[in-house]
Structures are given as structure tokens and as C-alpha cells.
VOPAGU-2260 file (C-alpha; in pm, 1 decimal, decimal comma):
REM VOPAGU-2260
SITE   aa  ch    i         X         Y         Z
SITE  MET   A    0     494,6    8448,7    4719,2
SITE  PHE   A    1     204,5    8657,9    4589,1
SITE  GLU   A    2     443,9    8947,6    4512,3
SITE  ASN   A    3     226,4    9085,7    4244,3
SITE  LEU   A    4    -114,4    9053,0    4462,7
SITE  SER   A    5     102,2    9213,7    4734,2
SITE  GLU   A    6     209,9    9508,4    4522,8
SITE  LYS   A    7    -139,0    9589,7    4387,4
SITE  LEU   A    8    -299,3    9572,4    4714,5
SITE  ASP   A    9     -45,7    9803,3    4877,3
SITE  GLY   A   10    -117,0   10047,2    4601,3
SITE  ALA   A   11    -483,2   10016,5    4628,9
SITE  LEU   A   12    -417,1   10076,4    5007,6
SITE  LYS   A   13    -179,1   10386,3    4956,1
SITE  LEU   A   14    -479,3   10568,8    4802,9
SITE  LEU   A   15    -575,2   10645,6    5156,9
SITE  LYS   A   16    -244,2   10803,5    5273,0
SITE  GLY   A   17    -263,9   11148,3    5376,5
SITE  ASP   A   18    -636,0   11141,5    5412,3
SITE  ALA   A   19    -784,3   11245,6    5737,1
SITE  LYS   A   20   -1035,3   10998,3    5784,3
SITE  LEU   A   21   -1241,3   10734,7    5582,4
SITE  THR   A   22   -1513,1   10867,7    5347,6
SITE  GLU   A   23   -1752,5   10708,1    5088,4
SITE  ILE   A   24   -1534,1   10849,1    4831,4
SITE  ASN   A   25   -1183,5   10758,6    4928,0
SITE  ILE   A   26   -1314,4   10402,6    5038,7
SITE  ALA   A   27   -1501,0   10361,0    4703,9
SITE  GLN   A   28   -1156,6   10413,7    4521,8
SITE  SER   A   29    -967,2   10208,9    4721,3
SITE  ILE   A   30   -1242,9    9926,8    4723,9
SITE  LYS   A   31   -1195,2    9944,2    4330,5
SITE  GLU   A   32    -871,6    9889,7    4323,4
SITE  ILE   A   33    -869,9    9609,4    4583,9
SITE  ARG   A   34   -1115,0    9410,8    4382,1
SITE  ARG   A   35    -906,7    9468,5    4062,7
SITE  ALA   A   36    -603,9    9333,3    4230,5
SITE  LEU   A   37    -805,9    9015,4    4344,1
SITE  VAL   A   38    -933,9    8958,9    4001,9
SITE  ASP   A   39    -600,8    8996,8    3855,7
SITE  ALA   A   40    -458,1    8728,4    4116,2
SITE  ASP   A   41    -718,7    8498,2    3957,7
SITE  VAL   A   42    -982,0    8541,4    4226,9
SITE  ASN   A   43   -1359,2    8462,3    4075,0
SITE  TYR   A   44   -1515,8    8800,4    4026,1
SITE  SER   A   45   -1818,4    8723,4    4240,6
SITE  ILE   A   46   -1601,9    8624,9    4542,0
SITE  ALA   A   47   -1371,1    8949,7    4481,0
SITE  LYS   A   48   -1723,9    9127,4    4474,5
SITE  ASP   A   49   -1841,9    8984,2    4796,9
SITE  PHE   A   50   -1499,1    9021,5    4971,5
SITE  THR   A   51   -1483,9    9392,5    4874,9
SITE  ASP   A   52   -1842,2    9456,9    4957,4
SITE  ARG   A   53   -1793,4    9327,8    5327,0
SITE  VAL   A   54   -1466,8    9547,2    5351,9
SITE  LYS   A   55   -1665,7    9837,3    5232,1
SITE  ASP   A   56   -1934,4    9785,8    5489,9
SITE  LYS   A   57   -1651,7    9752,8    5763,6
SITE  ALA   A   58   -1497,3   10061,6    5637,3
SITE  LEU   A   59   -1797,4   10267,6    5632,0
SITE  GLY   A   60   -1925,6   10144,2    5962,6
SITE  SER   A   61   -1571,8   10235,9    6110,1
SITE  GLU   A   62   -1590,3   10614,2    6022,9
SITE  ASN   A   63   -1659,0   10743,4    6393,0
SITE  VAL   A   64   -1436,3   10450,2    6537,4
SITE  LEU   A   65   -1085,3   10466,0    6638,1
SITE  GLN   A   66   -1030,3   10816,1    6538,2
SITE  SER   A   67    -656,9   10776,4    6643,3
SITE  VAL   A   68    -565,4   10508,9    6360,0
SITE  LYS   A   69    -480,9   10632,2    6040,1
SITE  PRO   A   70    -744,6   10551,1    5766,1
SITE  GLY   A   71    -461,4   10354,6    5550,5
SITE  GLU   A   72    -397,6   10164,9    5880,5
SITE  LEU   A   73    -755,1   10072,4    5967,4
SITE  MET   A   74    -828,9    9973,6    5602,1
SITE  VAL   A   75    -522,0    9732,2    5608,1
SITE  LYS   A   76    -662,4    9589,9    5922,8
SITE  ILE   A   77    -996,7    9548,2    5779,1
SITE  VAL   A   78    -895,4    9377,6    5448,1
SITE  MET   A   79    -645,8    9146,0    5648,0
SITE  ASP   A   80    -944,1    9037,5    5906,7
SITE  GLU   A   81   -1149,0    8958,4    5575,7
SITE  MET   A   82    -879,1    8787,7    5412,5
SITE  VAL   A   83    -815,2    8563,9    5706,4
SITE  THR   A   84   -1185,2    8489,1    5722,9
SITE  LEU   A   85   -1205,8    8415,0    5359,4
SITE  MET   A   86    -893,3    8165,8    5384,9
SITE  GLY   A   87   -1053,5    7984,7    5674,6
SITE  GLY   A   88   -1002,2    8167,4    5989,6
SITE  GLN   A   89    -794,9    7930,5    6180,8
SITE  SER   A   90    -525,4    7657,3    6100,7
SITE  ALA   A   91    -676,8    7300,3    6055,3
SITE  GLY   A   92    -479,8    7000,2    6189,0
SITE  ILE   A   93    -447,2    6689,9    6021,4
SITE  ASN   A   94    -573,0    6343,2    6159,9
SITE  PHE   A   95    -324,2    6112,2    6164,4
SITE  LYS   A   96    -375,5    5899,2    6472,5
SITE  GLY   A   97    -515,1    5535,8    6413,9
SITE  ASN   A   98    -384,4    5179,3    6434,4
SITE  PRO   A   99    -242,6    5263,2    6198,0
SITE  GLY   A  100    -358,3    5630,3    6087,6
SITE  VAL   A  101    -413,7    5608,4    5689,5
SITE  ILE   A  102    -344,5    5938,1    5487,2
SITE  LEU   A  103    -480,0    5903,3    5132,3
SITE  ILE   A  104    -332,9    6139,3    4862,6
SITE  SER   A  105    -552,8    6263,0    4561,9
SITE  GLY   A  106    -499,4    6514,8    4295,9
SITE  LEU   A  107    -427,1    6549,1    3921,8
SITE  GLN   A  108    -118,6    6433,1    3742,0
SITE  GLY   A  109     176,1    6694,6    3791,5
SITE  SER   A  110      42,4    6850,5    4105,9
SITE  GLY   A  111     336,0    6737,7    4313,7
SITE  LYS   A  112     160,9    6428,7    4514,4
SITE  THR   A  113     475,8    6212,9    4518,2
SITE  THR   A  114     716,3    6506,5    4653,1
SITE  PHE   A  115     441,6    6606,0    4893,4
SITE  SER   A  116     401,6    6248,4    5036,0
SITE  GLY   A  117     758,6    6254,6    5114,5
SITE  LYS   A  118     757,8    6592,7    5276,6
SITE  LEU   A  119     464,7    6488,0    5470,3
SITE  SER   A  120     647,9    6189,4    5573,6
SITE  LEU   A  121     948,3    6378,1    5681,8
SITE  TRP   A  122     705,1    6606,8    5856,5
SITE  LEU   A  123     522,8    6321,5    6050,9
SITE  LYS   A  124     885,9    6157,3    6141,0
SITE  GLU   A  125    1068,5    6458,8    6281,0
SITE  LYS   A  126     798,2    6683,6    6414,2
SITE  LYS   A  127     524,1    6415,4    6525,7
SITE  ASN   A  128     782,5    6132,0    6597,9
SITE  GLN   A  129     594,2    5882,5    6363,7
SITE  ARG   A  130     692,8    5586,2    6202,8
SITE  VAL   A  131     572,6    5628,0    5849,7
SITE  LEU   A  132     504,3    5376,3    5542,8
SITE  LEU   A  133     486,7    5525,0    5199,1
SITE  VAL   A  134     257,8    5312,8    4974,5
SITE  ALA   A  135     311,9    5323,1    4600,4
SITE  CYS   A  136     -20,9    5285,6    4431,5
SITE  ASP   A  137      66,6    5486,7    4129,9
SITE  VAL   A  138      46,6    5161,1    3872,8
SITE  TYR   A  139      20,5    5375,9    3528,8
SITE  ARG   A  140     297,1    5625,5    3523,7
SITE  PRO   A  141     623,6    5505,7    3411,8
SITE  ALA   A  142     901,2    5505,1    3679,9
SITE  ALA   A  143     613,5    5627,7    3927,0
SITE  ILE   A  144     724,6    5344,4    4206,4
SITE  ASP   A  145    1072,3    5435,8    4127,1
SITE  GLN   A  146    1018,5    5787,0    4220,6
SITE  LEU   A  147     836,0    5740,4    4546,0
SITE  SER   A  148    1139,5    5501,8    4643,3
SITE  VAL   A  149    1398,7    5760,5    4586,9
SITE  VAL   A  150    1146,5    6012,6    4780,9
SITE  ALA   A  151    1128,3    5750,0    5051,4
SITE  GLU   A  152    1499,9    5684,7    5100,8
SITE  SER   A  153    1569,1    6077,8    5079,8
SITE  VAL   A  154    1360,9    6110,4    5386,5
SITE  GLY   A  155    1476,3    5799,0    5584,1
SITE  VAL   A  156    1112,5    5627,1    5569,1
SITE  ASP   A  157    1006,8    5281,6    5430,3
SITE  VAL   A  158     813,5    5239,5    5115,6
SITE  PHE   A  159     559,2    4950,3    5035,3
SITE  LYS   A  160     533,9    4832,4    4686,3
SITE  ASP   A  161     392,7    4552,7    4474,9
SITE  ILE   A  162     565,7    4573,5    4135,4
SITE  ASP   A  163     373,8    4305,6    3956,5
SITE  ASN   A  164      35,6    4401,3    4094,1
SITE  LYS   A  165    -173,6    4636,1    3879,4
SITE  ASN   A  166    -477,6    4656,1    4115,8
SITE  PRO   A  167    -404,9    4985,2    4329,3
SITE  VAL   A  168    -708,2    4913,8    4556,0
SITE  ASP   A  169    -552,0    4560,1    4640,3
SITE  ILE   A  170    -218,0    4721,5    4687,0
SITE  ALA   A  171    -361,9    5000,6    4935,5
SITE  SER   A  172    -542,7    4717,4    5133,3
SITE  LYS   A  173    -244,2    4466,6    5162,0
SITE  ALA   A  174     -11,9    4785,8    5285,0
SITE  VAL   A  175    -245,7    4872,6    5531,3
SITE  VAL   A  176    -251,7    4518,6    5686,5
SITE  TYR   A  177     125,6    4516,5    5653,7
SITE  ALA   A  178     158,9    4845,3    5841,2
SITE  ALA   A  179     -48,2    4687,2    6132,9
SITE  GLU   A  180     145,0    4385,4    6145,8
SITE  GLN   A  181     478,7    4566,7    6139,1
SITE  LYS   A  182     362,8    4853,6    6395,5
SITE  TYR   A  183     405,4    5171,5    6176,2
SITE  ASP   A  184     217,1    5456,3    6312,7
SITE  VAL   A  185     104,4    5601,2    5972,0
SITE  VAL   A  186      53,6    5499,1    5618,6
SITE  ILE   A  187      56,6    5778,9    5341,2
SITE  ILE   A  188     -91,3    5618,7    5005,0
SITE  ASP   A  189      54,0    5782,4    4708,5
SITE  THR   A  190    -209,5    5742,0    4406,9
SITE  ALA   A  191    -180,9    5798,0    4039,3
SITE  GLY   A  192    -266,5    6127,9    3915,2
SITE  ARG   A  193    -478,0    6189,3    3605,3
SITE  LEU   A  194    -473,6    6447,0    3323,6
SITE  ALA   A  195    -839,8    6562,0    3399,0
SITE  VAL   A  196   -1116,4    6441,4    3605,9
SITE  ASP   A  197   -1210,4    6121,9    3436,0
SITE  GLU   A  198   -1468,9    5886,0    3560,0
SITE  GLU   A  199   -1247,1    5586,4    3535,1
SITE  MET   A  200    -986,2    5722,5    3763,3
SITE  MET   A  201   -1230,5    5886,7    3993,4
SITE  ALA   A  202   -1376,2    5573,2    4043,6
SITE  GLU   A  203   -1050,6    5402,7    4130,4
SITE  ILE   A  204    -955,6    5642,2    4401,8
SITE  ALA   A  205   -1317,7    5633,7    4542,4
SITE  ALA   A  206   -1264,8    5242,8    4538,8
SITE  ILE   A  207    -933,3    5299,6    4745,4
SITE  LYS   A  208   -1090,1    5531,3    4979,1
SITE  GLU   A  209   -1355,9    5294,0    5066,2
SITE  ALA   A  210   -1123,7    5012,6    5094,7
SITE  VAL   A  211    -889,5    5140,6    5349,7
SITE  THR   A  212   -1107,2    5401,1    5498,5
SITE  PRO   A  213    -860,2    5663,0    5563,0
SITE  THR   A  214    -819,0    5875,5    5854,9
SITE  GLU   A  215    -759,7    6174,2    5646,1
SITE  THR   A  216    -795,1    6237,8    5262,9
SITE  LEU   A  217    -589,0    6515,5    5121,6
SITE  PHE   A  218    -632,4    6675,9    4791,5
SITE  VAL   A  219    -300,5    6809,5    4642,6
SITE  VAL   A  220    -304,9    7103,3    4403,5
SITE  ASP   A  221     -69,9    7311,2    4198,7
SITE  SER   A  222    -115,1    7666,7    4313,2
SITE  MET   A  223      23,8    7816,5    4008,2
SITE  THR   A  224    -296,3    7689,0    3810,9
SITE  GLY   A  225    -529,6    7943,3    3970,7
SITE  GLN   A  226    -870,2    7939,9    3963,9
SITE  ASP   A  227    -858,0    7618,3    3752,7
SITE  ALA   A  228    -732,3    7443,9    4091,5
SITE  VAL   A  229   -1034,4    7570,2    4282,3
SITE  ASN   A  230   -1264,4    7419,3    4009,1
SITE  THR   A  231   -1079,1    7091,7    4022,2
SITE  ALA   A  232   -1083,9    7072,0    4389,2
SITE  LYS   A  233   -1457,9    7110,2    4366,9
SITE  ALA   A  234   -1489,3    6838,4    4116,2
SITE  PHE   A  235   -1263,4    6607,1    4341,0
SITE  ASN   A  236   -1460,1    6698,9    4665,6
SITE  ASP   A  237   -1791,5    6640,7    4507,0
SITE  ARG   A  238   -1662,3    6268,1    4435,8
SITE  LEU   A  239   -1412,6    6202,6    4738,0
SITE  ASN   A  240   -1544,0    6466,2    5012,2
SITE  PHE   A  241   -1174,4    6512,9    5116,0
SITE  ASP   A  242   -1086,3    6639,5    5464,9
SITE  GLY   A  243    -825,5    6908,6    5321,9
SITE  VAL   A  244    -610,4    7065,9    5054,4
SITE  VAL   A  245    -250,9    7102,3    4990,3
SITE  LEU   A  246    -117,5    7388,9    4786,9
SITE  THR   A  247     234,2    7309,6    4627,4
SITE  LYS   A  248     462,1    7539,5    4419,9
SITE  LEU   A  249     361,2    7847,3    4645,9
SITE  ASP   A  250     712,0    7980,8    4588,3
SITE  GLY   A  251     646,5    7988,8    4201,6
SITE  ASP   A  252     488,6    8247,2    3999,2
SITE  THR   A  253     169,3    8191,4    4168,8
SITE  ARG   A  254    -125,2    8466,8    4155,6
SITE  GLY   A  255    -278,0    8356,4    4485,4
SITE  GLY   A  256    -635,5    8294,0    4356,5
SITE  ALA   A  257    -646,2    7943,5    4475,1
SITE  ALA   A  258    -507,4    8027,4    4831,0
SITE  LEU   A  259    -737,7    8297,6    4880,8
SITE  THR   A  260   -1044,5    8113,9    4759,2
SITE  ILE   A  261   -1037,2    7754,3    4772,1
SITE  LYS   A  262   -1161,8    7736,1    5121,3
SITE  PHE   A  263   -1449,2    7940,1    5047,5
SITE  THR   A  264   -1534,0    7736,2    4747,5
SITE  VAL   A  265   -1493,4    7410,8    4855,9
SITE  GLY   A  266   -1550,2    7428,3    5208,8
SITE  LYS   A  267   -1266,6    7244,5    5308,2
SITE  PRO   A  268    -945,4    7377,1    5468,1
SITE  ILE   A  269    -593,4    7438,1    5346,1
SITE  LYS   A  270    -385,1    7226,3    5565,8
SITE  PHE   A  271     -51,8    7248,1    5412,7
SITE  VAL   A  272     167,7    7479,8    5194,7
SITE  SER   A  273     478,0    7353,7    5008,6
SITE  THR   A  274     687,7    7626,8    4955,7
SITE  GLY   A  275    1015,5    7491,1    4791,4
SITE  GLU   A  276    1161,3    7195,9    4634,7
SITE  LYS   A  277    1354,8    7078,7    4934,6
SITE  MET   A  278    1190,4    6801,1    5128,9
SITE  ASP   A  279    1170,0    7003,7    5440,4
SITE  ALA   A  280    1004,5    7299,7    5260,1
SITE  LEU   A  281     662,7    7221,1    5387,4
SITE  ASP   A  282     435,6    7446,4    5620,1
SITE  VAL   A  283     124,4    7394,6    5815,0
SITE  PHE   A  284    -118,6    7653,9    5652,3
SITE  TYR   A  285    -204,3    7954,2    5879,3
SITE  PRO   A  286    -453,2    8171,9    5732,9
SITE  GLU   A  287    -370,0    8487,2    5957,6
SITE  ARG   A  288      16,7    8452,1    5879,9
SITE  MET   A  289     -47,9    8409,4    5507,2
SITE  ALA   A  290    -276,3    8715,2    5500,2
SITE  GLN   A  291       6,7    8922,4    5682,7
SITE  ARG   A  292     266,1    8825,6    5419,5
SITE  ILE   A  293      29,9    8900,5    5121,3
SITE  LEU   A  294     -18,6    9267,0    5288,1
SITE  GLY   A  295     369,9    9299,6    5311,5
SITE  MET   A  296     359,7    9275,2    5704,5
SITE  GLY   A  297     579,9    8979,6    5703,5
SITE  ASP   A  298     547,9    8665,5    5937,5
SITE  ILE   A  299     774,4    8702,9    6223,5
SITE  VAL   A  300     601,6    8414,8    6414,4
SITE  SER   A  301     681,7    8168,1    6167,4
SITE  LEU   A  302    1027,1    8314,7    6130,3
SITE  VAL   A  303    1074,2    8259,6    6494,2
SITE  GLU   A  304     962,1    7898,8    6469,3
SITE  LYS   A  305    1176,3    7805,7    6190,1
SITE  ALA   A  306    1507,6    7959,1    6418,2
SITE  GLN   A  307    1384,9    7748,0    6711,0
SITE  GLU   A  308    1379,6    7436,9    6510,5
SITE  GLN   A  309    1751,0    7498,4    6430,5
SITE  PHE   A  310    1836,7    7631,1    6798,5
SITE  ASP   A  311    2064,0    7383,0    7008,0
SITE  GLU   A  312    2093,5    7528,7    7355,0
SITE  LYS   A  313    2408,8    7341,6    7439,7
SITE  GLU   A  314    2570,6    7487,6    7126,6
SITE  ALA   A  315    2439,6    7816,7    7189,6
SITE  LYS   A  316    2584,4    7843,7    7524,8
SITE  LYS   A  317    2929,1    7709,7    7369,3
SITE  LEU   A  318    2903,9    7985,3    7101,3
SITE  GLU   A  319    2837,1    8260,9    7370,6
SITE  SER   A  320    3167,0    8168,4    7556,8
SITE  LYS   A  321    3375,2    8177,7    7232,9
SITE  ILE   A  322    3209,6    8533,7    7141,5
SITE  ARG   A  323    3291,8    8664,1    7497,6
SITE  LYS   A  324    3640,6    8556,2    7461,8
SITE  ASN   A  325    3675,3    8691,7    7100,7
SITE  LYS   A  326    3741,2    8332,1    7000,2
SITE  PHE   A  327    3461,8    8307,9    6746,6
SITE  ASP   A  328    3614,9    8162,7    6425,8
SITE  PHE   A  329    3542,6    8082,5    6070,9
SITE  ASN   A  330    3433,3    7743,6    6159,0
SITE  ASP   A  331    3163,5    7876,1    6392,1
SITE  PHE   A  332    3050,3    8130,0    6112,2
SITE  LEU   A  333    3018,4    7849,0    5881,3
SITE  GLY   A  334    2807,2    7672,5    6111,0
SITE  GLN   A  335    2570,3    7965,6    6162,9
SITE  MET   A  336    2525,9    7990,6    5779,9
SITE  ASN   A  337    2443,5    7636,4    5746,9
SITE  GLN   A  338    2180,5    7685,1    6026,6
SITE  ILE   A  339    2002,8    7980,0    5845,8
SITE  LYS   A  340    2041,5    7755,3    5536,2
SITE  LYS   A  341    1836,8    7477,4    5698,9
SITE  MET   A  342    1551,1    7737,7    5771,3
SITE  GLY   A  343    1457,4    7711,2    5413,9
SITE  ASP   A  344    1465,9    7943,6    5103,4
SITE  LEU   A  345    1668,4    8243,7    5184,7
SITE  LYS   A  346    1406,5    8504,9    5001,2
SITE  SER   A  347    1135,9    8340,8    5146,7
SITE  ILE   A  348    1285,5    8373,3    5495,4
SITE  MET   A  349    1363,4    8754,5    5419,7
SITE  GLY   A  350     991,0    8786,8    5302,0
SITE  MET   A  351     885,8    8664,8    5679,9
SITE  ILE   A  352    1071,6    9008,8    5786,4
SITE  PRO   A  353     811,4    9300,5    5798,0
SITE  GLY   A  354     886,2    9525,4    5504,5
SITE  MET   A  355    1136,5    9295,9    5333,4
SITE  SER   A  356     906,3    9138,3    5076,3
SITE  LYS   A  357     882,4    9501,6    4894,5
SITE  ILE   A  358    1266,1    9502,9    4904,0
SITE  THR   A  359    1330,9    9159,5    4789,1
SITE  LYS   A  360    1081,6    9116,5    4527,0
SITE  ASP   A  361    1292,1    9210,9    4231,5
SITE  ILE   A  362    1603,0    9054,0    4355,2
SITE  ASP   A  363    1675,9    8700,0    4292,7
SITE  ILE   A  364    1797,9    8555,7    4613,4
SITE  ASP   A  365    1869,2    8189,0    4690,5
SITE  ASN   A  366    2119,0    8002,7    4917,2
SITE  SER   A  367    2396,4    8033,6    4632,2
SITE  ALA   A  368    2415,0    8386,3    4793,0
SITE  PHE   A  369    2655,7    8217,5    5052,0
SITE  ALA   A  370    2869,2    8023,6    4778,8
SITE  LYS   A  371    3131,5    8297,2    4770,5
SITE  VAL   A  372    3193,3    8305,7    5140,6
SITE  GLU   A  373    3180,6    7914,1    5175,2
SITE  ALA   A  374    3442,8    7880,2    4909,3
SITE  ILE   A  375    3671,8    8121,4    5073,3
SITE  ILE   A  376    3620,3    7960,1    5401,0
SITE  TYR   A  377    3664,5    7593,0    5272,1
SITE  SER   A  378    3995,5    7726,5    5102,6
SITE  MET   A  379    4163,3    7778,7    5418,9
SITE  THR   A  380    4349,6    7526,8    5632,5
SITE  PRO   A  381    4219,5    7396,0    5931,8
SITE  ASP   A  382    4424,2    7604,4    6144,3
SITE  GLU   A  383    4344,9    7913,3    5962,9
SITE  ARG   A  384    3971,8    7844,7    6035,3
SITE  ARG   A  385    4027,9    7793,1    6387,6
SITE  ASN   A  386    4271,5    8109,8    6394,7
SITE  PRO   A  387    4172,8    8393,2    6212,3
SITE  GLU   A  388    4466,6    8593,5    6316,1
SITE  LEU   A  389    4690,8    8382,0    6113,1
SITE  LEU   A  390    4562,9    8543,8    5775,8
SITE  ASN   A  391    4859,4    8760,0    5653,0
SITE  ILE   A  392    4888,4    8871,4    5280,0
SITE  ASN   A  393    5045,3    8536,2    5164,9
SITE  ARG   A  394    4786,6    8320,8    5291,4
SITE  LYS   A  395    4495,9    8547,4    5151,3
SITE  LYS   A  396    4680,9    8534,8    4812,0
SITE  ARG   A  397    4686,4    8155,1    4839,9
SITE  ILE   A  398    4327,6    8148,9    4964,2
SITE  ALA   A  399    4219,3    8346,5    4661,8
SITE  LEU   A  400    4394,8    8133,5    4427,9
SITE  GLY   A  401    4219,8    7830,1    4591,7
SITE  CYS   A  402    3874,6    7946,5    4572,8
SITE  GLY   A  403    3879,0    8113,0    4247,1
SITE  LYS   A  404    3803,4    8445,4    4388,4
SITE  THR   A  405    3995,6    8761,6    4409,1
SITE  LEU   A  406    4228,6    8907,8    4673,3
SITE  ASN   A  407    3996,1    9177,3    4722,8
SITE  ASP   A  408    3701,5    8948,8    4758,2
SITE  VAL   A  409    3897,3    8746,5    5043,2
SITE  ASN   A  410    4016,9    9107,5    5189,8
SITE  MET   A  411    3659,4    9219,4    5222,8
SITE  PHE   A  412    3511,0    8911,8    5371,5
SITE  VAL   A  413    3812,8    8893,7    5631,2
SITE  LYS   A  414    3761,5    9260,6    5724,3
SITE  GLN   A  415    3383,7    9228,9    5754,3
SITE  PHE   A  416    3395,2    8887,5    5972,4
SITE  ASP   A  417    3656,1    9079,1    6187,1
SITE  GLN   A  418    3428,7    9354,8    6223,9
SITE  MET   A  419    3149,7    9139,9    6319,7
SITE  ARG   A  420    3343,6    8950,1    6554,8
SITE  LYS   A  421    3441,9    9251,7    6751,6
SITE  MET   A  422    3087,4    9402,8    6775,8
SITE  MET   A  423    2969,8    9056,2    6869,4
SITE  GLN   A  424    3214,0    9058,0    7157,3
SITE  MET   A  425    3141,4    9410,5    7246,0
SITE  MET   A  426    2750,5    9337,4    7265,2
SITE  SER   A  427    2817,7    8999,3    7456,8
SITE  THR   A  428    3024,6    9174,9    7730,8
SITE  GLY   A  429    2760,2    9445,0    7777,3
SITE  LYS   A  430    2975,2    9734,5    7631,5
SITE  GLY   A  431    2697,0    9799,4    7411,1
SITE  MET   A  432    2669,8    9854,2    7018,9
SITE  GLY   A  433    2741,8   10220,3    7043,1
SITE  ASN   A  434    3099,1   10127,7    7194,7
SITE  ALA   A  435    3146,2    9853,7    6955,7
SITE  MET   A  436    3080,3   10065,7    6646,5
SITE  GLN   A  437    3331,5   10335,4    6767,8
SITE  GLN   A  438    3579,2   10104,5    6810,8
SITE  ILE   A  439    3538,3    9953,2    6479,9
SITE  LYS   A  440    3541,8   10295,9    6300,3
SITE  GLY   A  441    3851,2   10385,6    6465,6
SITE  LYS   A  442    4030,9   10107,7    6346,2
SITE  ARG   A  443    3969,0   10163,6    5992,8
């Protein structure tokens, strides 16, 4: 996410490394590179200049302040604060309350509206305990209704469709009445996209908005379109006066211009970001957390929140008991791996750890990294998974043959598993990591 921008900003801020204090000369050098990094990220030049002018003023004003802080660290803090302000300062909530609440989805064709509608449905259902009805109002694109039906089924929500009706305003109106009768909490209206901002289609979605008076109107935009996304958002907002923006495909090769400047240009907050293809890959947008990630500082808060979503206290106590008794087995290991995978894209998760974004930026990491280990474990018998001690050389040969890996692969994994299990037991019984490491080394 924003790897190129992060790398260039890091280079600009490193210009201050080794300097004793901030001066007009080193500030000017750093500011020039920061501005260049922003423009390369498809930030409008006038916005980039305004941003760096504010950074420069704050940096010059801090010459005699915080003498104990290194110049590079101080500049990072100033840049981060200004970036947070540029992106909106605080996270913005979504208004889904009503009888029912009505959320109208707008955007260009191909921006990811239908997928986002499904993701938002799942988010409202699982995190807000809402009963959601999706509404198919794209009557133009072939198979659009079928696509929404598939999406609805995948997230376990209902869909309202009127296949023979070609009037989206009428469909939306009927859907809201139906939802009220059937006691749905939230209605999400998926509208038709358009190839460009044309008057007929804009008039249509404006008519839908007037007919259903939504509690929330969201504009969905493909973040990979950069500054064009900002321009399109402005055109939509002039007509629809939407409440917030959704940035999709943020896991792709995005330069960052839209995320950084859309709030500044349109005056409406980014409310959600879509960070992957899976239906649970949707995050509330927090300007401060995003700024931290762009500057390579990680996002520990989001990482902890994702982990807590998968945390089961009862299961954790069971697991702790097994670890203490050195009974942690391959089934337990598999369960822990599945919990990590549920947290989202592996590279994205690692990027939330401070410093890891620089290490992983050129490495292709995805959940297939677990595939080899899973193949080995699934090739074991139920008894072998429960009792790792059963794995003698003949069993390992059979497992290797069954999973299509080498005997060396199996031996390596079993050895690493055994080391990990011993270390976990040592830590859980209070003997400490040092003793655990000493025992493991002694067994080699």
C-alpha cells in the first residue's frame, strides 16, 4: 500500500539524518523532495505546494523547540501531523440508523460498487448486528443483478430485485417500502455505474436519491485512478452532495494521490477503504493510522483490532493449558494459522508492523505462503496430528509422498514445530525465553 510514496518520503526525510538541528538549508532540501514525492504520487501540484509550505513553516518555527529530538524525527512528526490534517483529521462514522436506514451507493463503472456493497453488508451484519437488504438497481449492465445476487449469498444477506422492471427509481422506492414491512434495519442500494459523468445517468441517480431520501450517500472510487478519482468525486459531489467517499483497490498499485487529497478537494471524508478481494477486506478509514503506514511507522492499533476480532477467550484458555502440558499439536497449529489468515492479506498484516513495510515491499507475500505447511499437516493421519511424537522416518516418508513435498521439507517443518512447541511450553511455565533457547540449542 503506497510503497512508492512511502519509499520516496523516507528518502526525503533521510536527508536530515546526521544533522544536529533543523536549518533553513536542510529544511529546504527535504521539503523539495517531499513535494516531488507527493507530485509523483499524483497529488495536485498546488495541493502538494500548500502542504509542503505548511510543513516548512512548522519546521522553521520549531528550530528552538524540542532540542532533545533529532531533526529527522521532528520532521517526520510534522509531516505526519500535516498529512493527518490533509486526510480529514478524524475518522468519520456512517449513518445507517433509520426505519430502515438507507445507504445509496454511487460511482463510475468498474469502481467496485457491487463488491463494496457486499463488503458493507457483511460489515454491518457482523460488526453492527444489522439485518441488511441489498437492492439491485443496475438495470443496464448485463448480469449485474446476478452478480449482486452472488455477492449477497456469499455474505449471507437478502437481495431485492425486480428483473422485469427497468426503472431504477421505482425499484429503489419499492425496496425501501418492502424493507420497512419486513423489518430490515438497513437497505443498501447498488446503482448503475457509468463510463463517464454523463447527464442522463447523473439525473437518474439524483432522482433515486430524491425518491428514497437516504440516510447516507457514498461515492465509491477506484484509488488506482489517482487524481482523476479526485476530479470525478468533485463532479459527483456537485450533483449529489454525497456524505462520504469509499476508496477501493487500495491493495493495488496505487500512488496515493486520491487518499491524500480527496478530502481536501471535495470537503467530504473518506469513510471506508477496501484493501483486498475478500468480502471481509474492508476497513474504516482512520487518517492518523493511514499517515503512519505511509510514513513506514506501521499500524499497531489496527493490527491489534484485527487480532481481537479472531480472539476467542475460551479457546485461548484451552490452548494455554495444552501448551503448559506440552500437548500443543498440529491441529492446534493449523487452527492458529487459520486465525491469522482470517485477519486478512498476509502482506497487508505485516505492513502494520513498524518497519516491516520496508522489508516486505519487494517480496511477494500472500496467504499461499501457508500452503506448504497446510499440505504437510493435511497429509498426516488424525492420530499423527494429535500426537506429533508418532512421526518416525517411515511416517515422514509417507507424508512427503502424500503432499508432494520432499522428505527434507517434512523434516524441516517437524523440527521447527518441535522447537516452537518447546519454547512455548517454557514461556508458559515461567522459565523464560533464555532457558527455552538454551534447551533447544542443546538438543541440536
